[in-house]
Biopython code that builds the backbone (N, CA, C, O; Angstrom):
import numpy as np
from Bio.PDB.StructureBuilder import StructureBuilder

atoms = [
    (1, "MET", "N", (25.727, -25.378, -15.400)),
    (1, "MET", "CA", (25.045, -24.402, -16.166)),
    (1, "MET", "C", (24.055, -23.618, -15.213)),
    (1, "MET", "O", (24.096, -22.397, -15.060)),
    (2, "LYS", "N", (22.921, -24.695, -14.425)),
    (2, "LYS", "CA", (22.109, -23.946, -13.758)),
    (2, "LYS", "C", (22.622, -23.375, -12.537)),
    (2, "LYS", "O", (22.082, -22.329, -12.179)),
    (3, "LEU", "N", (23.716, -23.923, -11.694)),
    (3, "LEU", "CA", (24.295, -23.311, -10.678)),
    (3, "LEU", "C", (24.900, -21.734, -11.237)),
    (3, "LEU", "O", (24.844, -20.801, -10.435)),
    (4, "ARG", "N", (25.475, -21.492, -12.645)),
    (4, "ARG", "CA", (25.747, -20.122, -12.908)),
    (4, "ARG", "C", (24.592, -19.489, -13.262)),
    (4, "ARG", "O", (24.558, -18.301, -12.939)),
    (5, "HIS", "N", (23.468, -19.995, -13.926)),
    (5, "HIS", "CA", (22.368, -19.024, -14.183)),
    (5, "HIS", "C", (21.591, -18.606, -12.697)),
    (5, "HIS", "O", (21.007, -17.523, -12.675)),
    (6, "MET", "N", (21.586, -19.255, -11.759)),
    (6, "MET", "CA", (21.425, -19.140, -10.374)),
    (6, "MET", "C", (21.838, -17.995, -9.586)),
    (6, "MET", "O", (21.193, -17.127, -8.997)),
    (7, "ILE", "N", (23.166, -18.230, -9.738)),
    (7, "ILE", "CA", (24.183, -17.182, -9.419)),
    (7, "ILE", "C", (23.931, -15.544, -10.210)),
    (7, "ILE", "O", (23.869, -14.487, -9.583)),
    (8, "ALA", "N", (23.822, -15.681, -11.624)),
    (8, "ALA", "CA", (23.734, -14.564, -12.363)),
    (8, "ALA", "C", (22.380, -13.550, -12.133)),
    (8, "ALA", "O", (22.273, -12.331, -12.267)),
    (9, "THR", "N", (21.330, -14.658, -11.701)),
    (9, "THR", "CA", (19.936, -13.984, -11.740)),
    (9, "THR", "C", (19.836, -13.864, -10.024)),
    (9, "THR", "O", (18.688, -13.797, -9.584)),
    (10, "ALA", "N", (20.790, -13.836, -9.181)),
    (10, "ALA", "CA", (20.257, -13.948, -7.657)),
    (10, "ALA", "C", (19.967, -12.633, -7.478)),
    (10, "ALA", "O", (18.907, -12.336, -6.927)),
    (11, "GLY", "N", (20.735, -11.776, -7.852)),
    (11, "GLY", "CA", (20.672, -10.075, -7.676)),
    (11, "GLY", "C", (19.540, -9.431, -8.091)),
    (11, "GLY", "O", (19.222, -8.353, -7.589)),
    (12, "LEU", "N", (18.825, -10.013, -9.034)),
    (12, "LEU", "CA", (17.517, -9.170, -9.789)),
    (12, "LEU", "C", (16.705, -9.090, -8.616)),
    (12, "LEU", "O", (16.513, -7.912, -8.313)),
    (13, "PRO", "N", (16.321, -9.661, -8.074)),
    (13, "PRO", "CA", (15.162, -9.176, -6.933)),
    (13, "PRO", "C", (15.632, -7.699, -6.180)),
    (13, "PRO", "O", (14.843, -6.825, -5.819)),
    (14, "LEU", "N", (16.855, -7.664, -6.066)),
    (14, "LEU", "CA", (17.372, -6.182, -5.375)),
    (14, "LEU", "C", (17.638, -5.081, -6.588)),
    (14, "LEU", "O", (18.095, -3.957, -6.378)),
    (15, "VAL", "N", (17.304, -5.555, -7.782)),
    (15, "VAL", "CA", (17.385, -4.529, -8.445)),
    (15, "VAL", "C", (15.833, -4.215, -8.963)),
    (15, "VAL", "O", (15.636, -3.162, -9.569)),
    (16, "PHE", "N", (15.011, -4.904, -8.781)),
    (16, "PHE", "CA", (13.713, -4.751, -8.813)),
    (16, "PHE", "C", (13.049, -3.929, -7.632)),
    (16, "PHE", "O", (12.213, -3.026, -7.688)),
    (17, "LEU", "N", (13.639, -4.482, -6.610)),
    (17, "LEU", "CA", (13.221, -3.487, -5.383)),
    (17, "LEU", "C", (13.642, -2.161, -5.160)),
    (17, "LEU", "O", (13.023, -1.234, -4.638)),
    (18, "GLY", "N", (14.825, -2.200, -5.647)),
    (18, "GLY", "CA", (15.368, -0.389, -5.744)),
    (18, "GLY", "C", (14.632, 0.276, -6.775)),
    (18, "GLY", "O", (14.458, 1.491, -6.691)),
    (19, "ALA", "N", (14.166, -0.404, -7.769)),
    (19, "ALA", "CA", (13.598, 0.300, -8.727)),
    (19, "ALA", "C", (12.089, 0.812, -8.216)),
    (19, "ALA", "O", (11.587, 1.882, -8.562)),
    (20, "ALA", "N", (11.473, -0.154, -7.334)),
    (20, "ALA", "CA", (10.170, -0.034, -6.835)),
    (20, "ALA", "C", (10.521, 1.267, -5.696)),
    (20, "ALA", "O", (9.934, 2.337, -5.543)),
    (21, "ALA", "N", (11.419, 0.840, -5.165)),
    (21, "ALA", "CA", (11.523, 2.036, -3.751)),
    (21, "ALA", "C", (11.883, 3.606, -4.603)),
    (21, "ALA", "O", (11.405, 4.675, -4.222)),
    (22, "ALA", "N", (12.594, 3.500, -5.522)),
    (22, "ALA", "CA", (12.672, 5.014, -6.509)),
    (22, "ALA", "C", (11.328, 5.451, -6.862)),
    (22, "ALA", "O", (10.959, 6.587, -6.563)),
    (23, "ASP", "N", (10.440, 4.493, -7.581)),
    (23, "ASP", "CA", (9.333, 4.798, -7.946)),
    (23, "ASP", "C", (8.183, 5.312, -6.615)),
    (23, "ASP", "O", (7.347, 6.186, -6.848)),
    (24, "GLU", "N", (8.253, 4.853, -5.673)),
    (24, "GLU", "CA", (7.513, 5.093, -4.254)),
    (24, "GLU", "C", (7.776, 6.548, -4.137)),
    (24, "GLU", "O", (6.847, 7.337, -3.966)),
    (25, "SER", "N", (9.157, 6.973, -4.235)),
    (25, "SER", "CA", (9.142, 8.177, -3.699)),
    (25, "SER", "C", (8.493, 9.478, -4.557)),
    (25, "SER", "O", (8.367, 10.613, -4.097)),
    (26, "ARG", "N", (8.101, 9.030, -5.954)),
    (26, "ARG", "CA", (7.174, 9.908, -6.457)),
    (26, "ARG", "C", (5.989, 10.094, -6.084)),
    (26, "ARG", "O", (5.551, 11.241, -6.169)),
    (27, "VAL", "N", (5.121, 9.018, -5.558)),
    (27, "VAL", "CA", (3.862, 9.003, -5.177)),
    (27, "VAL", "C", (3.429, 9.932, -3.939)),
    (27, "VAL", "O", (3.900, 9.541, -2.871)),
    (28, "GLN", "N", (2.875, 10.727, -3.890)),
    (28, "GLN", "CA", (2.485, 11.642, -3.038)),
    (28, "GLN", "C", (1.221, 11.530, -2.470)),
    (28, "GLN", "O", (0.243, 11.636, -3.210)),
    (29, "LEU", "N", (1.052, 11.299, -1.068)),
    (29, "LEU", "CA", (-0.580, 11.172, -0.807)),
    (29, "LEU", "C", (-1.007, 12.584, -0.398)),
    (29, "LEU", "O", (-0.208, 13.399, 0.063)),
    (30, "ALA", "N", (-2.117, 12.796, -0.562)),
    (30, "ALA", "CA", (-3.011, 13.855, -0.662)),
    (30, "ALA", "C", (-3.075, 14.269, 0.940)),
    (30, "ALA", "O", (-3.320, 13.428, 1.805)),
    (31, "ASN", "N", (-2.824, 15.681, 1.236)),
    (31, "ASN", "CA", (-2.614, 15.988, 2.787)),
    (31, "ASN", "C", (-4.167, 15.832, 3.574)),
    (31, "ASN", "O", (-5.244, 16.062, 3.023)),
    (32, "GLY", "N", (-3.993, 15.417, 4.884)),
    (32, "GLY", "CA", (-5.342, 15.217, 5.522)),
    (32, "GLY", "C", (-4.881, 14.239, 6.755)),
    (32, "GLY", "O", (-3.824, 13.637, 6.941)),
    (33, "ALA", "N", (-6.180, 14.323, 7.582)),
    (33, "ALA", "CA", (-5.888, 13.522, 8.878)),
    (33, "ALA", "C", (-5.765, 12.266, 8.756)),
    (33, "ALA", "O", (-6.781, 11.624, 8.489)),
    (34, "GLY", "N", (-4.715, 11.697, 8.888)),
    (34, "GLY", "CA", (-4.525, 10.084, 8.761)),
    (34, "GLY", "C", (-3.361, 9.856, 7.589)),
    (34, "GLY", "O", (-2.981, 8.712, 7.338)),
    (35, "LYS", "N", (-2.922, 10.787, 7.023)),
    (35, "LYS", "CA", (-2.016, 10.529, 5.987)),
    (35, "LYS", "C", (-0.721, 9.978, 6.651)),
    (35, "LYS", "O", (-0.067, 9.217, 5.939)),
    (36, "ASP", "N", (-0.277, 10.219, 7.812)),
    (36, "ASP", "CA", (0.994, 9.677, 8.339)),
    (36, "ASP", "C", (0.554, 8.248, 8.763)),
    (36, "ASP", "O", (1.453, 7.407, 8.724)),
    (37, "LEU", "N", (-0.431, 7.912, 9.083)),
    (37, "LEU", "CA", (-1.280, 6.480, 9.211)),
    (37, "LEU", "C", (-1.019, 5.681, 8.283)),
    (37, "LEU", "O", (-0.505, 4.568, 8.391)),
    (38, "VAL", "N", (-1.481, 6.403, 7.016)),
    (38, "VAL", "CA", (-1.409, 5.336, 5.505)),
    (38, "VAL", "C", (-0.037, 5.131, 5.222)),
    (38, "VAL", "O", (0.363, 4.022, 4.867)),
    (39, "ALA", "N", (0.925, 6.372, 5.383)),
    (39, "ALA", "CA", (2.165, 6.184, 4.994)),
    (39, "ALA", "C", (3.001, 5.096, 6.018)),
    (39, "ALA", "O", (3.856, 4.353, 5.534)),
    (40, "ALA", "N", (2.752, 5.076, 7.132)),
    (40, "ALA", "CA", (3.270, 4.301, 7.986)),
    (40, "ALA", "C", (3.126, 2.902, 7.833)),
    (40, "ALA", "O", (4.057, 2.098, 7.871)),
    (41, "ASN", "N", (1.723, 2.589, 7.627)),
    (41, "ASN", "CA", (0.817, 1.056, 7.812)),
    (41, "ASN", "C", (0.812, 0.600, 6.410)),
    (41, "ASN", "O", (1.209, -0.552, 6.233)),
    (42, "CYS", "N", (0.393, 1.365, 5.247)),
    (42, "CYS", "CA", (-0.125, 0.713, 4.283)),
    (42, "CYS", "C", (1.108, 0.274, 3.117)),
    (42, "CYS", "O", (0.971, -0.487, 2.159)),
    (43, "VAL", "N", (2.319, 1.010, 3.539)),
    (43, "VAL", "CA", (3.555, 0.997, 2.274)),
    (43, "VAL", "C", (4.444, -0.258, 3.024)),
    (43, "VAL", "O", (5.540, -0.550, 2.545)),
    (44, "MET", "N", (3.892, -1.029, 4.292)),
    (44, "MET", "CA", (4.370, -2.009, 4.677)),
    (44, "MET", "C", (4.340, -3.439, 3.775)),
    (44, "MET", "O", (5.202, -4.317, 3.749)),
    (45, "CYS", "N", (3.250, -3.388, 3.157)),
    (45, "CYS", "CA", (2.895, -4.394, 2.243)),
    (45, "CYS", "C", (2.785, -3.993, 0.853)),
    (45, "CYS", "O", (3.235, -4.859, 0.103)),
    (46, "HIS", "N", (2.362, -3.027, 0.300)),
    (46, "HIS", "CA", (2.243, -2.467, -0.835)),
    (46, "HIS", "C", (2.520, -1.158, -1.322)),
    (46, "HIS", "O", (2.530, -0.338, -0.404)),
    (47, "SER", "N", (2.793, -0.581, -2.671)),
    (47, "SER", "CA", (3.133, 0.716, -2.871)),
    (47, "SER", "C", (1.839, 1.621, -2.718)),
    (47, "SER", "O", (0.707, 1.145, -2.627)),
    (48, "LEU", "N", (2.120, 2.942, -2.699)),
    (48, "LEU", "CA", (0.988, 4.008, -2.462)),
    (48, "LEU", "C", (-0.119, 3.998, -3.738)),
    (48, "LEU", "O", (-1.261, 4.455, -3.728)),
    (49, "ASP", "N", (0.615, 3.307, -4.866)),
    (49, "ASP", "CA", (0.036, 3.443, -6.312)),
    (49, "ASP", "C", (-1.450, 2.503, -5.762)),
    (49, "ASP", "O", (-2.575, 2.914, -6.043)),
    (50, "TYR", "N", (-1.305, 1.679, -5.248)),
    (50, "TYR", "CA", (-2.391, 0.801, -4.978)),
    (50, "TYR", "C", (-3.700, 1.836, -4.484)),
    (50, "TYR", "O", (-4.860, 1.687, -4.869)),
    (51, "ILE", "N", (-3.397, 2.525, -3.882)),
    (51, "ILE", "CA", (-4.420, 3.579, -3.338)),
    (51, "ILE", "C", (-4.854, 4.163, -4.219)),
    (51, "ILE", "O", (-6.071, 4.325, -4.134)),
    (52, "ARG", "N", (-4.171, 4.768, -5.472)),
    (52, "ARG", "CA", (-4.744, 5.394, -6.233)),
    (52, "ARG", "C", (-5.324, 4.557, -7.396)),
    (52, "ARG", "O", (-6.217, 4.928, -8.157)),
    (53, "MET", "N", (-4.691, 3.395, -7.415)),
    (53, "MET", "CA", (-5.680, 2.415, -8.724)),
    (53, "MET", "C", (-6.997, 2.174, -8.138)),
    (53, "MET", "O", (-7.972, 2.010, -8.871)),
    (54, "ASN", "N", (-7.078, 2.146, -7.025)),
    (54, "ASN", "CA", (-8.303, 1.602, -6.500)),
    (54, "ASN", "C", (-9.579, 2.696, -6.130)),
    (54, "ASN", "O", (-10.762, 2.434, -5.914)),
    (55, "SER", "N", (-8.863, 4.047, -6.142)),
    (55, "SER", "CA", (-9.776, 5.223, -5.476)),
    (55, "SER", "C", (-11.133, 5.267, -6.443)),
    (55, "SER", "O", (-12.225, 5.605, -5.987)),
    (56, "PRO", "N", (-10.942, 4.906, -7.760)),
    (56, "PRO", "CA", (-11.977, 5.405, -8.279)),
    (56, "PRO", "C", (-13.408, 4.221, -8.169)),
    (56, "PRO", "O", (-14.554, 4.475, -8.539)),
    (57, "PHE", "N", (-13.032, 3.215, -7.696)),
    (57, "PHE", "CA", (-13.845, 2.349, -7.293)),
    (57, "PHE", "C", (-14.437, 2.190, -6.048)),
    (57, "PHE", "O", (-15.514, 1.595, -6.013)),
    (58, "LEU", "N", (-13.939, 2.612, -5.002)),
    (58, "LEU", "CA", (-14.029, 2.371, -3.608)),
    (58, "LEU", "C", (-14.685, 3.592, -2.956)),
    (58, "LEU", "O", (-14.190, 4.715, -3.058)),
    (59, "ASP", "N", (-15.827, 3.337, -2.278)),
    (59, "ASP", "CA", (-16.403, 4.303, -1.297)),
    (59, "ASP", "C", (-16.120, 3.831, -0.053)),
    (59, "ASP", "O", (-15.260, 2.960, 0.081)),
    (60, "GLU", "N", (-16.854, 4.380, 1.096)),
    (60, "GLU", "CA", (-16.571, 3.950, 2.513)),
    (60, "GLU", "C", (-16.689, 2.453, 2.829)),
    (60, "GLU", "O", (-15.966, 1.734, 3.518)),
    (61, "LYS", "N", (-17.873, 2.169, 2.089)),
    (61, "LYS", "CA", (-18.045, 0.364, 2.321)),
    (61, "LYS", "C", (-16.769, -0.185, 1.677)),
    (61, "LYS", "O", (-16.161, -0.966, 2.409)),
    (62, "GLY", "N", (-16.270, 0.021, 0.584)),
    (62, "GLY", "CA", (-15.210, -0.535, -0.082)),
    (62, "GLY", "C", (-13.713, -0.251, 0.452)),
    (62, "GLY", "O", (-12.702, -0.948, 0.361)),
    (63, "TRP", "N", (-13.906, 0.905, 0.989)),
    (63, "TRP", "CA", (-12.411, 1.033, 1.331)),
    (63, "TRP", "C", (-12.487, 0.350, 2.962)),
    (63, "TRP", "O", (-11.399, 0.126, 3.494)),
    (64, "THR", "N", (-13.665, 0.047, 3.688)),
    (64, "THR", "CA", (-13.529, -0.747, 4.770)),
    (64, "THR", "C", (-13.549, -2.140, 4.630)),
    (64, "THR", "O", (-13.172, -2.843, 5.567)),
    (65, "ALA", "N", (-13.927, -2.610, 3.618)),
    (65, "ALA", "CA", (-14.005, -4.013, 3.062)),
    (65, "ALA", "C", (-12.289, -4.322, 2.901)),
    (65, "ALA", "O", (-11.664, -5.235, 3.440)),
    (66, "THR", "N", (-11.709, -3.146, 1.889)),
    (66, "THR", "CA", (-10.461, -3.655, 2.014)),
    (66, "THR", "C", (-9.599, -3.584, 2.949)),
    (66, "THR", "O", (-8.600, -4.293, 2.830)),
    (67, "MET", "N", (-9.728, -2.749, 4.097)),
    (67, "MET", "CA", (-8.756, -2.647, 5.353)),
    (67, "MET", "C", (-9.420, -3.890, 5.865)),
    (67, "MET", "O", (-8.515, -4.674, 6.151)),
    (68, "ASN", "N", (-10.670, -4.461, 6.127)),
    (68, "ASN", "CA", (-10.724, -5.884, 6.619)),
    (68, "ASN", "C", (-9.989, -6.952, 6.063)),
    (68, "ASN", "O", (-9.433, -7.832, 6.721)),
    (69, "LYS", "N", (-10.007, -6.821, 4.468)),
    (69, "LYS", "CA", (-8.912, -8.053, 3.874)),
    (69, "LYS", "C", (-7.539, -7.747, 4.053)),
    (69, "LYS", "O", (-6.759, -8.699, 4.085)),
    (70, "MET", "N", (-7.118, -6.646, 4.170)),
    (70, "MET", "CA", (-5.894, -6.359, 4.663)),
    (70, "MET", "C", (-5.281, -6.932, 5.941)),
    (70, "MET", "O", (-4.163, -7.423, 6.094)),
    (71, "VAL", "N", (-6.130, -6.783, 6.698)),
    (71, "VAL", "CA", (-5.732, -7.123, 8.238)),
    (71, "VAL", "C", (-6.311, -8.389, 8.591)),
    (71, "VAL", "O", (-5.675, -8.940, 9.490)),
    (72, "LYS", "N", (-7.131, -8.917, 8.253)),
    (72, "LYS", "CA", (-7.856, -10.491, 8.352)),
    (72, "LYS", "C", (-7.412, -11.513, 7.469)),
    (72, "LYS", "O", (-7.301, -12.703, 7.764)),
    (73, "VAL", "N", (-7.139, -10.937, 6.264)),
    (73, "VAL", "CA", (-6.878, -12.137, 5.234)),
    (73, "VAL", "C", (-5.184, -11.921, 4.992)),
    (73, "VAL", "O", (-4.486, -12.931, 4.905)),
    (74, "MET", "N", (-4.601, -10.643, 4.896)),
    (74, "MET", "CA", (-3.366, -10.671, 4.547)),
    (74, "MET", "C", (-2.342, -10.492, 5.768)),
    (74, "MET", "O", (-1.112, -10.472, 5.715)),
    (75, "GLY", "N", (-3.104, -10.380, 6.775)),
    (75, "GLY", "CA", (-2.179, -10.185, 8.028)),
    (75, "GLY", "C", (-1.425, -8.850, 8.431)),
    (75, "GLY", "O", (-0.391, -8.862, 9.099)),
    (76, "ALA", "N", (-2.072, -7.631, 7.938)),
    (76, "ALA", "CA", (-1.536, -6.379, 8.136)),
    (76, "ALA", "C", (-1.632, -6.116, 9.564)),
    (76, "ALA", "O", (-2.737, -6.111, 10.106)),
    (77, "PRO", "N", (-0.544, -5.895, 10.227)),
    (77, "PRO", "CA", (-0.528, -5.451, 11.584)),
    (77, "PRO", "C", (-1.054, -4.141, 11.996)),
    (77, "PRO", "O", (-0.481, -3.583, 12.931)),
    (78, "ILE", "N", (-2.117, -3.537, 11.407)),
    (78, "ILE", "CA", (-2.449, -2.231, 11.855)),
    (78, "ILE", "C", (-3.719, -2.358, 12.895)),
    (78, "ILE", "O", (-4.739, -3.048, 12.912)),
    (79, "LYS", "N", (-3.083, -1.228, 13.857)),
    (79, "LYS", "CA", (-3.869, -1.421, 15.147)),
    (79, "LYS", "C", (-5.243, -0.815, 14.819)),
    (79, "LYS", "O", (-5.443, 0.115, 14.038)),
    (80, "GLU", "N", (-6.306, -1.595, 15.651)),
    (80, "GLU", "CA", (-7.463, -1.452, 15.384)),
    (80, "GLU", "C", (-8.187, 0.020, 15.630)),
    (80, "GLU", "O", (-9.246, 0.379, 15.115)),
    (81, "GLU", "N", (-7.372, 0.770, 16.527)),
    (81, "GLU", "CA", (-7.822, 2.143, 16.654)),
    (81, "GLU", "C", (-7.276, 3.026, 15.711)),
    (81, "GLU", "O", (-7.688, 4.186, 15.690)),
    (82, "ASP", "N", (-6.327, 2.617, 14.853)),
    (82, "ASP", "CA", (-5.860, 3.211, 13.811)),
    (82, "ASP", "C", (-6.657, 2.946, 12.149)),
    (82, "ASP", "O", (-6.562, 3.632, 11.131)),
    (83, "GLN", "N", (-7.305, 1.891, 12.363)),
    (83, "GLN", "CA", (-7.907, 1.528, 10.973)),
    (83, "GLN", "C", (-9.101, 2.591, 10.913)),
    (83, "GLN", "O", (-9.227, 3.011, 9.763)),
    (84, "LYS", "N", (-9.975, 3.125, 11.775)),
    (84, "LYS", "CA", (-10.794, 3.870, 11.350)),
    (84, "LYS", "C", (-10.485, 5.176, 10.947)),
    (84, "LYS", "O", (-11.305, 5.793, 10.266)),
    (85, "THR", "N", (-9.199, 5.790, 11.338)),
    (85, "THR", "CA", (-8.416, 7.045, 11.002)),
    (85, "THR", "C", (-8.194, 6.828, 9.727)),
    (85, "THR", "O", (-8.552, 7.688, 8.922)),
    (86, "ILE", "N", (-7.532, 5.591, 9.264)),
    (86, "ILE", "CA", (-7.087, 5.234, 7.806)),
    (86, "ILE", "C", (-8.284, 5.239, 7.047)),
    (86, "ILE", "O", (-8.384, 6.027, 6.106)),
    (87, "ILE", "N", (-9.168, 4.494, 7.321)),
    (87, "ILE", "CA", (-10.453, 4.531, 6.429)),
    (87, "ILE", "C", (-10.985, 6.050, 6.151)),
    (87, "ILE", "O", (-11.153, 6.506, 5.020)),
    (88, "ALA", "N", (-11.245, 6.827, 7.485)),
    (88, "ALA", "CA", (-11.725, 8.057, 7.046)),
    (88, "ALA", "C", (-11.105, 8.776, 6.183)),
    (88, "ALA", "O", (-11.731, 9.413, 5.336)),
    (89, "TYR", "N", (-9.491, 8.791, 6.275)),
    (89, "TYR", "CA", (-8.693, 9.373, 5.338)),
    (89, "TYR", "C", (-8.560, 9.018, 3.819)),
    (89, "TYR", "O", (-8.275, 9.785, 2.899)),
    (90, "LEU", "N", (-8.858, 7.543, 3.765)),
    (90, "LEU", "CA", (-9.070, 7.149, 2.147)),
    (90, "LEU", "C", (-10.254, 7.272, 1.515)),
    (90, "LEU", "O", (-10.386, 7.185, 0.294)),
    (91, "VAL", "N", (-11.338, 7.519, 2.479)),
    (91, "VAL", "CA", (-12.808, 7.961, 1.877)),
    (91, "VAL", "C", (-12.713, 9.480, 1.497)),
    (91, "VAL", "O", (-13.186, 9.858, 0.425)),
    (92, "ALA", "N", (-12.017, 10.489, 2.491)),
    (92, "ALA", "CA", (-12.116, 11.632, 2.103)),
    (92, "ALA", "C", (-11.227, 12.135, 1.082)),
    (92, "ALA", "O", (-11.518, 13.135, 0.426)),
    (93, "GLN", "N", (-10.103, 11.455, 0.909)),
    (93, "GLN", "CA", (-9.211, 11.751, -0.022)),
    (93, "GLN", "C", (-9.004, 11.206, -1.289)),
    (93, "GLN", "O", (-8.479, 11.766, -2.251)),
    (94, "TYR", "N", (-9.631, 9.623, -1.196)),
    (94, "TYR", "CA", (-9.277, 8.779, -2.388)),
    (94, "TYR", "C", (-10.987, 8.019, -2.553)),
    (94, "TYR", "O", (-11.153, 7.023, -3.258)),
    (95, "GLY", "N", (-11.895, 8.546, -1.946)),
    (95, "GLY", "CA", (-13.329, 7.774, -1.842)),
    (95, "GLY", "C", (-13.872, 8.049, -3.519)),
    (95, "GLY", "O", (-13.698, 9.054, -4.209)),
    (96, "LYS", "N", (-14.460, 6.981, -3.802)),
    (96, "LYS", "CA", (-15.388, 7.138, -4.962)),
    (96, "LYS", "C", (-16.151, 8.381, -4.801)),
    (96, "LYS", "O", (-16.758, 8.672, -3.770)),
    (97, "LYS", "N", (-16.086, 9.251, -6.079)),
    (97, "LYS", "CA", (-16.760, 10.508, -6.055)),
    (97, "LYS", "C", (-18.293, 10.059, -6.934)),
    (97, "LYS", "O", (-19.166, 10.906, -7.124)),
]
sb = StructureBuilder()
sb.init_structure("model")
sb.init_model(0)
sb.init_chain("A")
sb.init_seg("    ")
for serial, (resi, resn, name, xyz) in enumerate(atoms, 1):
    if name == "N":
        sb.init_residue(resn, " ", resi, " ")
    sb.init_atom(name, np.array(xyz, "f"), 0.0, 1.0, " ", f" {name:<3s}", serial, name[0])
structure = sb.get_structure()
């Protein structure tokens, strides 16, 4: 019985992954310098919705702290020279107003 249940549910992660990818195509980043770096780097680990969810709360200090957490704690492989451009983009387009 357990084996049958495991086999039946083995494909569920693929279903959810497909749904997440479909939703991701609807999220559009604001135009600006650094947009391509955000698209290339940030979505390796999380959806673009993470940016929109946090934007009401994060100013430059907050986005910098978030970048540091992503790189140092979560292990995001973002080049140091790209980090500043990404932070500047996030502050300009999604920073706390």
